[in-house]
Backbone as a ProteinNet text record, in pm:
[ID]
protein_1_A
[PRIMARY]
XXXXXXXXXXXXXXXXXXXXXXXXXXXXXXXXXXXXXXXXXXXXXXXXXXXXXXXXXXXXXXXXXXXXXXXXXXXXXXXXXXXXXXXXXXXXXXXXXXXXXXXXXXXXXXXXXXXXXXXXXXXXXXXXXXXXXXXXXXXXXXXXXXXXXXXXXXXXXXXXXXXXXXXXXXXXXXXXXXXXXXXXXXXXXXXXXXX
[TERTIARY]
83.2	0	87.8	186.1	275.4	355.6	400.3	474.6	394.7	266.1	180.4	165.8	145.8	137.4	266	380.5	509.6	525.1	491.4	503	413.4	291.7	201.9	258.5	312.1	369.1	492.4	565.8	686.5	655	528.4	490.8	449.3	449.4	401.2	249.1	196.8	52.8	-32.4	24.8	-49.8	-2.8	104.9	154.8	210.3	271.1	318.7	444.2	439.5	557.4	579.7	503.1	509.5	503.4	604.7	604.1	481.2	430.4	313.8	190.3	180	67.1	82.7	203.8	227	197	242.6	215.5	66.2	0	-144.7	-218.6	-172.3	-234	-217.7	-105.1	-87.4	-188.6	-202.1	-298.3	-441.9	-471.4	-606.2	-627.5	-523.3	-535.8	-517.5	-477.1	-453.7	-325.1	-223.1	-102.6	-111.5	-69.7	-77.6	59.1	165.2	299.9	374.2	405.4	479.4	619.6	679.4	811.5	809.8	706.1	693.1	678.9	601.2	583.7	717.6	797.6	927.2	1021.1	1012	1091.5	1044.8	914.4	860.1	909.3	904.6	950.8	1099	1179.1	1322.1	1344.3	1269.6	1281	1241.6	1141.4	1099.1	1208.8	1272.7	1380.8	1500.3	1534.6	1645.5	1613	1490.5	1450.7	1463.1	1421.1	1432.2	1577.8	1659.8	1803.9	1865.2	1831.4	1884	1832.4	1707	1653.1	1732.7	1774.3	1858.5	1991.4	2048.2	2174	2151.3	2040.9	2011.6	1992.5	1924.8	1907.9	2043.8	2130.4	2266	2337.1	2324.8	2390	2327.9	2196.4	2127.7	2167.3	2177	2210	2360.1	2442.4	2584.4	2652.3	2639.2	2708.5	2646.1	2526	2457.1	2501	2553	2587.5	2694.4	2794.1	2903.1	2855.5	2767.1	2718.6	2618.1	2549.4	2449.7	2519.6	2505.5	2575.4	2493.4	2361.5	2275.3	2268.3	2323.4	2325.8	2185.8	2097.1	1960.1	1888.1	1907.6	1845.5	1895.8	2023.6	2079.1	2012.1	1996.9	1932.3	1786.4	1718.5	1576.2	1550.9	1651.6	1638	1620.4	1678.6	1676.7	1566.5	1541.7	1452.1	1368.4	1270.8	1183.4	1254.2	1202.5	1257.2	1144.3	1126.9	1017.3	1048.3	945.3	963.8	1005.1	942.3	977.8	1002.8	1118.7	1151.2	1084.4	988.7	920.8	877.8	960.7	943.8	801.8	736.3	600.2	502.8	509.2	419.4	453.7	583.8	625.7	581.7	599.1	556.6	405.9	330.4	184.6	138.7	201.7	165.8	186.5	303.7	331.7	237.1	208.7	120.7	-21.2	-75.2	-211.7	-224	-125.9	-130.2	-128.1	-45.5	-37.7	-162.9	-217.2	-342.3	-452.3	-460.5	-558.9	-533.7	-407.6	-372.6	-419.4	-390.3	-424.1	-575.3	-647.6	-794	-852.4	-805.8	-859.3	-814.3	-685	-635	-699.7	-712.2	-778.9	-920	-989.6	-1126.1	-1126.9	-1031.7	-1028.7	-988.6	-886.1	-837.8	-920.3	-972.9	-1048	-1195.6	-1247.1	-1390.6	-1428	-1328.5	-1355.4	-1437.2	-1427	-1502.7	-1653.4	-1697.1	-1840.4	-1889.8	-1795.9	-1832.6	-1813.9	-1777.2	-1758.1	-1652.7	-1541.3	-1429.3	-1355	-1312.1	-1226.7	-1087.5	-1011.6	-875.5	-791.1	-812.8	-734.8	-760.3	-873.4	-905.5	-836.5	-801.1	-745.6	-614.6	-517.7	-397	-427	-522.7	-560.8	-618.8	-702	-762.6	-656.2	-558.7	-450.5	-370.5	-348.6	-278.4	-350.7	-482.4	-560.3	-557.5	-556.8	-549.4	-417.8	-306.7	-175.2	-169.3	-221.6	-224.2	-305.2	-421.5	-505.5	-439.3	-374.2	-303.4	-189.7	-119.8	-11.4	-59.2	-170.7	-224.4	-274.3	-329.9	-389	-292.9	-204.4	-116.9	31.8	66	204.9	295.5	240.1	321	419.2	377.7	469	594.2	582.3	696.1	741.5	667.8	699.3	636.5	555.9	478.1	547.3	630.8	693.1	583.6	502	399	443.3	573.6	632.9	775.1	798.3	932.4	1042.5	1014.4	1116.2	1150.7	1051.9	1071.1	1166.8	1169.1	1260.5	1390.8	1381.5	1499.2	1597.9	1548.5	1639.2	1722.2	1660.1	1738.1	1824.6	1779.6	1861.8	1990.4	1979.6	2099.5	2191.3	2131.7	2211.8	2282	2211	2270.9	2388.2	2372.4	2476.7	2603.9	2590.9	2710.5	2768.7	2691.3	2741.2	2836.7	2935.2	3028.8	2971.2	2868.7	2802.3	2884.2	2921.7	3004.3	2932	2995.8	2941.6	2806.4	2780.4	2645.8	2601.9	2687.4	2645.7	2582.9	2507.8	2448	2331.4	2313.8	2196.9	2081.5	2099.5	1997.9	1934.7	2020	1971.8	1891.7	1911.3	1832	1683.7	1654.7	1515.9	1465.2	1553.5	1517.7	1420	1412.9	1320.8	1175.5	1148.4	1010.2	944	1007.6	941.3	942.1	1003.9	995.9	894.8	912.5	825.6	686.1	676.4	545	452.9	498.5	414.3	383.6	479.9	453.3	343.9	350.8	246.3	114.8	121.3	1.4	-65.6	15.4	-39.7	-116.1	-60.1	-129.2	-258.5	-254.8	-375.9	-481.2	-439.5	-532.5	-595.1	-514.2	-568.2	-664.6	-629.7	-719.9	-853.9	-848.3	-971.2	-1054.2	-989.4	-1060.2	-1125.5	-1050.4	-1106.4	-1215.6	-1206	-1305.4	-1435.6	-1424.7	-1542.6	-1590.3	-1515	-1554.3	-1570	-1676.8	-1700.2	-1597.5	-1524	-1425.4	-1474.6
-118.5	0	124.9	128.3	244.5	256.4	142.2	144.9	206.3	177.2	234.2	384.2	426.8	570.9	642.2	582.6	644.3	649.1	538.1	536.2	642.5	655.8	759.3	897.8	920.2	1050.9	1082	976.4	995.3	1015.2	1008.6	1037.4	918.1	798.1	681.7	694.3	705	728.4	612.2	493	376.7	325	380.1	334.9	194.1	155.8	19.4	-10.3	-122.5	-169.3	-319.2	-380.6	-524.3	-553.1	-621.2	-649.7	-725.3	-820.4	-895.7	-807	-709.2	-616	-526.2	-479.5	-396.2	-473.8	-599.1	-682.1	-712.5	-735.1	-758.7	-634.7	-517.9	-394.5	-382.3	-429.1	-432.2	-529.7	-646.1	-745.3	-697.9	-607.5	-553.2	-427.4	-382.6	-265.6	-132.8	-135.8	-11.6	53.2	-29	17	-29.9	54.5	18.1	-3.8	31	14.8	-92.4	-204.5	-311	-263.5	-179.9	-124.4	-44.1	35.6	113.4	21.4	-85.5	-181.1	-245.2	-279.5	-341.7	-243.9	-116	-16	-5.1	-12.2	-9.6	-131.2	-248.5	-371.3	-361.3	-311.4	-293.7	-198.7	-90.2	5.3	-60.9	-147.1	-216.3	-308.9	-383.7	-474.3	-393.7	-287	-202.1	-141.2	-94.6	-38.5	-139.5	-262.4	-366.9	-403.3	-403	-426.2	-318	-192.8	-82.1	-89.6	-131.7	-153.9	-259.6	-365.2	-468.7	-412.5	-323.1	-259	-176	-102.3	-23.3	-113	-226	-319.8	-369.6	-400.8	-445.5	-339.6	-214.2	-106.4	-87.7	-93.1	-72.7	-181.2	-304.6	-416.4	-449.5	-360	-389.3	-457.1	-407	-474.7	-609	-635.1	-758.8	-878.9	-855.6	-967.4	-1056.1	-993.9	-1071.5	-1143.4	-1081.3	-1140.2	-1252.4	-1250.7	-1353.8	-1472.1	-1587.9	-1707	-1785.9	-1781.8	-1861.9	-1799.8	-1868.4	-1817.4	-1805.2	-1895.7	-1890.7	-1765.1	-1729.1	-1607.1	-1484.6	-1483.8	-1370.7	-1360.2	-1472.9	-1470	-1429.1	-1474.6	-1442.7	-1293.7	-1219	-1073.7	-1014.7	-1080.8	-1029.8	-1091.2	-1218.8	-1285.5	-1391.5	-1445	-1545.5	-1680.1	-1764.2	-1898.7	-1988.4	-2104.6	-2190.9	-2258.1	-2284.7	-2357.9	-2501.5	-2560	-2694.6	-2685.2	-2728.5	-2723.8	-2839.8	-2804.4	-2899.3	-2817.7	-2820.5	-2729.3	-2726.5	-2841.7	-2832.6	-2760.3	-2791	-2725.2	-2578.5	-2547.5	-2408.2	-2326.7	-2384.5	-2316.2	-2294.6	-2398.5	-2388.7	-2280.3	-2273.6	-2172.3	-2031.6	-2006.6	-1874.3	-1843.2	-1944.4	-1923.8	-1889.6	-1968	-1943.1	-1810.3	-1779.2	-1652.1	-1534.6	-1544.7	-1435.9	-1429.8	-1544.3	-1544.2	-1474.3	-1504.3	-1436.9	-1286.4	-1248.6	-1105.8	-1039.1	-1101.1	-1039.9	-1032	-1135.8	-1132.6	-1020	-1007.1	-903.1	-764.8	-749.2	-618.7	-581.5	-679.3	-651.9	-601.8	-664.8	-620	-479.1	-449.9	-317.4	-207.6	-232.1	-124	-110.9	-221.3	-214.4	-189.1	-246	-239.5	-172.3	-130.8	-70.7	56	127.5	252.4	229	106.5	79.1	75.2	63.8	62.7	199.6	297.6	435.9	449.3	374.6	391.3	518.8	592.4	706.6	654.3	730	687.7	671.1	752.7	744	617.9	552.1	428.8	307.6	312	194	145.1	229.5	176.2	102	151	79.9	-57.5	-60.5	-187.2	-285	-235.4	-322.3	-374.9	-289.8	-333.5	-446.8	-435.1	-542.1	-669.7	-655	-771	-845.5	-772.5	-835	-900.4	-833.2	-887.8	-1017.9	-1016.6	-1136.1	-1251.5	-1221.7	-1327.4	-1382.3	-1293.6	-1338.4	-1427.3	-1389.3	-1468.8	-1605.5	-1610.3	-1735.5	-1823.8	-1766	-1844.4	-1815.2	-1735	-1693.7	-1789.3	-1876.9	-1963.4	-2054.4	-2126.5	-2223.1	-2163.6	-2046.6	-1991.6	-1853.5	-1787.7	-1649.5	-1552.1	-1601.9	-1531.1	-1411.3	-1441.6	-1334	-1256.9	-1326.6	-1272.2	-1146	-1125.9	-1010.1	-1048.8	-1076.5	-1117.9	-1018.7	-890.5	-789.6	-792.3	-815	-816.4	-927.4	-1038.1	-1146	-1136.2	-1111	-1114.3	-1001.1	-877.9	-764.4	-780.4	-805.8	-825	-951.4	-1056.6	-1178.5	-1148.3	-1068.1	-1026.2	-946.4	-855.6	-778.5	-872.4	-971.8	-1070	-1141	-1173.3	-1246.6	-1165.3	-1034.8	-956	-878	-856	-777.9	-860.6	-794.8	-866	-884.3	-968.4	-994.7	-1099.6	-1068.2	-1160.4	-1293.1	-1402.9	-1536.6	-1561.5	-1504.7	-1508.6	-1643.9	-1723.2	-1849.7	-1830.4	-1931.3	-1935.3	-1837.4	-1786.9	-1705.1	-1792.3	-1922.2	-2021.7	-1998	-1991.5	-1969.8	-2088.5	-2207.6	-2323.3	-2304	-2225.7	-2197.9	-2068.7	-1979	-1842.9	-1836.3	-1938.8	-1936	-1941.3	-2001.6	-2018.5	-1884.9	-1796.5	-1668	-1570.9	-1610	-1529.2	-1591.5	-1718.7	-1785.6	-1814.9	-1852.6	-1878.4	-1757.9	-1639	-1519.9	-1486	-1508.2	-1478.6	-1570.7	-1698.8	-1791.3	-1757.6	-1722.9	-1683.4	-1562.1	-1468.7	-1351.1	-1391.9	-1484.8	-1532.6	-1605.4	-1686.7	-1756.7	-1655.9	-1553.3	-1449.4	-1376.5	-1342.4	-1275.3	-1365.8	-1493.7	-1587.1	-1596.8	-1597.6	-1601.8	-1477.1	-1361.1	-1235.6	-1236.5	-1276.7	-1278.1	-1382.6	-1493.8	-1599.8	-1569.8	-1499.5	-1487.7	-1346	-1247.6	-1109.4	-1038.2	-965.1	-889	-777.2	-776.6	-670.1	-579.1
0	0	0	91	97.9	-30.8	-84.6	-210.4	-323	-327.2	-431	-411.3	-286.6	-259.9	-301.2	-268.7	-304.1	-455.2	-523.7	-669.5	-733.2	-681.8	-734	-709	-590.1	-556.3	-640.4	-681.1	-761.7	-909.4	-945.9	-1083.3	-1166	-1108.4	-1182.2	-1194.2	-1316.1	-1329.9	-1279.4	-1273	-1228.3	-1092.9	-1037.8	-908.5	-913.6	-1025	-1044.1	-962.1	-888.3	-815.9	-837.7	-927.9	-949.2	-1099.1	-1154.2	-1297.6	-1346.5	-1267.3	-1315.8	-1323.6	-1236.6	-1243.3	-1366.1	-1391.2	-1510.1	-1637.1	-1644.2	-1761.4	-1775	-1662.6	-1666.8	-1716	-1676	-1724.7	-1875.5	-1927.4	-2072.7	-2133.3	-2071.7	-2119.8	-2113.2	-2021.5	-2008.5	-2091.5	-2161.2	-2246.8	-2175.5	-2049.2	-1976.5	-2027.1	-2049	-2117.7	-2261.6	-2354.1	-2495.4	-2558.4	-2489.5	-2542.6	-2463.2	-2530.1	-2463.1	-2425.6	-2509.5	-2479.3	-2349.6	-2331	-2208.2	-2087.2	-2103.1	-1993	-1957.7	-2059.3	-2031.6	-1959.5	-1992.1	-1918.8	-1774.3	-1752.4	-1616.2	-1538.9	-1601.3	-1536	-1501.9	-1594.3	-1568.4	-1451	-1447.4	-1335.8	-1203.8	-1206.7	-1084.4	-1033.5	-1123.9	-1082.6	-1030.1	-1098.9	-1053.2	-917.6	-900	-770.5	-657.8	-683.6	-580.8	-554.7	-658.9	-642.1	-554.1	-583.2	-501.7	-358.2	-342.2	-208.2	-133.6	-204.8	-144.8	-96.1	-173.3	-131.1	-5	0	120.5	243.1	223.7	335.1	383.1	289.6	325.4	410.2	369.4	444.3	583	590.8	718.4	819	770.4	858.9	859.7	809.5	789	908.8	1030.4	1140.6	1179.7	1134.6	1171.1	1088.2	967.1	879.4	941.6	999.2	1059.8	1186.1	1261.3	1386.7	1363.4	1250.3	1220	1154.7	1215.4	1164.9	1063.7	1071.7	985.1	845.1	746.8	610.1	550.3	586.5	532.8	581.1	708.2	759.7	684.6	651.3	576	439.4	371.1	239.4	251.2	355.3	371.4	393.4	433.4	442.6	302.7	203.1	66.6	-20.2	-4.9	-97.6	-26.7	-99.6	-41.5	-35.5	50.6	65.2	114.3	51.4	93.9	226.8	302.4	427.6	397.4	296.4	250.6	100.8	57	-85.9	-158.5	-240.1	-327.3	-448	-552.4	-665.7	-721.3	-746.2	-801.3	-708	-579	-483	-466.3	-461.3	-447.5	-568.1	-688.5	-810.8	-811.2	-775	-771.2	-674.4	-558.5	-459	-514.3	-573.4	-630.5	-746.2	-828.4	-942.6	-897.3	-804.2	-757.3	-683.7	-598.9	-525.5	-622.3	-727.4	-824.9	-911.2	-948.3	-1025.6	-945.8	-816.3	-730.9	-729.4	-717.2	-717.8	-846.7	-960	-1089.1	-1108.6	-1068.8	-1083.2	-999.1	-875.9	-787.3	-832	-861.2	-906.2	-1038.5	-1128	-1255.7	-1235	-1141.5	-1112.9	-1056.1	-969.2	-906.9	-1004.4	-1084.9	-1171.2	-1299	-1346.9	-1472.9	-1448.2	-1340.1	-1316.8	-1186	-1108.7	-978.4	-985.5	-1098.5	-1110.2	-1107.9	-1137.4	-1131.4	-987.3	-893.1	-751.4	-686.8	-768.5	-722.4	-612.5	-625.3	-533.1	-570.8	-471.8	-502	-532.8	-612.6	-645.6	-521.2	-421.5	-298.3	-219	-243.2	-170.1	-229.1	-357.5	-422.5	-360.3	-326.8	-262.5	-131.6	-54.9	67.5	33.9	-68.4	-108.1	-156.7	-234.3	-280.3	-161.5	-62.1	58.4	128.6	139.2	201.3	117	-14.9	-103.4	-80.8	-80.4	-59.3	78.2	177	312.9	315.6	254.8	251.4	178.2	66.2	-7.1	78.8	147.3	233.9	346.8	407	517.4	469.7	350.3	304.1	225.4	145.3	58	77.9	176.2	191.7	265.3	346.1	430.7	359.8	256.9	196.2	131.5	69.6	-5.9	39.2	124.1	158.3	60.7	-28.4	-131.6	-194.6	-292.3	-369.3	-443.9	-520.3	-609.3	-683.9	-686.6	-750.8	-791.2	-920.5	-961.6	-925.8	-934.1	-901.8	-753.9	-668.7	-523.8	-482.5	-557	-524.7	-603.7	-733.2	-819.9	-792	-780.9	-757.9	-631.2	-516.5	-394.4	-396.7	-467.2	-476.4	-554.3	-658.4	-732.3	-640.1	-561.3	-465.1	-368.1	-316.2	-224.7	-291.9	-419.7	-491	-509.4	-530.7	-564.1	-446.8	-341.5	-228.4	-142.4	-81.7	6.2	147.4	157.2	285.4	360.7	482.2	560.7	581.4	539.1	561.5	498.8	381.6	325.2	271	218.3	160.1	22.5	-19.1	-152.7	-166.9	-288.6	-321.1	-369.9	-369.4	-403	-540.8	-641.9	-777.9	-830.2	-771.6	-814.7	-780.9	-678.5	-640.9	-704.6	-743	-783.9	-900.9	-982.5	-1096.4	-1050.1	-934.8	-888.8	-855.2	-775.1	-748.2	-866.7	-977.4	-1100	-1196.4	-1226.9	-1325.6	-1270.9	-1143	-1084	-1095.7	-1055.9	-1073.4	-1219.3	-1309.8	-1450.4	-1506.2	-1473.5	-1517.4	-1447.5	-1319.1	-1246	-1307.5	-1356.9	-1423.9	-1548.5	-1625.7	-1745.8	-1709.9	-1604.9	-1559.5	-1515.5	-1441.5	-1397.9	-1515	-1615.8	-1734.9	-1810.8	-1823.2	-1891	-1817.8	-1685.2	-1606	-1631.5	-1630.8	-1654.2	-1792.6	-1893.9	-2030.3	-2046.6	-1971.8	-1984.4	-1910.1	-1796.5	-1710.8	-1684.3	-1728.8	-1702.9	-1836	-1850.6	-1974.1	-1984.2	-2093.4	-2113.5	-2223.9
[MASK]
+++++++++++++++++++++++++++++++++++++++++++++++++++++++++++++++++++++++++++++++++++++++++++++++++++++++++++++++++++++++++++++++++++++++++++++++++++++++++++++++++++++++++++++++++++++++++++++++++++

């Protein structure tokens, strides 16, 4: 919710902070230039990468004192409680599909409910919170490829004391799961909602 308010205040006309939402907006016809969407997605990944660097700086004295390498990585990116690629992928896909269906309904059709523009960031915040409470446990619910990928890249390149692996074998799930979930969400919208 706060991220959307900040993005809107910084001049983003749609308040985009998630690549799958930006891509879904393209799929819904809100954005008409795929090139522009790709620039937005690149900016989102770069922003999350820079956020990872800031986190590293804020916690700088803690890296050496923290011995658990997994905890260090979890500061930057998601990590499943139990590694099971099919289940982890399904969780990310379903959580993102739910996000896209709900966000699609709010941004494309929300005006039929007479919501003020100022109410939408609050509603998105509640949506993310609800998805986290219901589907977040198994994987830490990335539902945002930039949120996981940008900081994971930062973890990989920063000189974090005793950091261990950036777990690239798992990294495809919080990127690909949300992308497939976005497509599933769009298919649901096109199949069941009048556009």
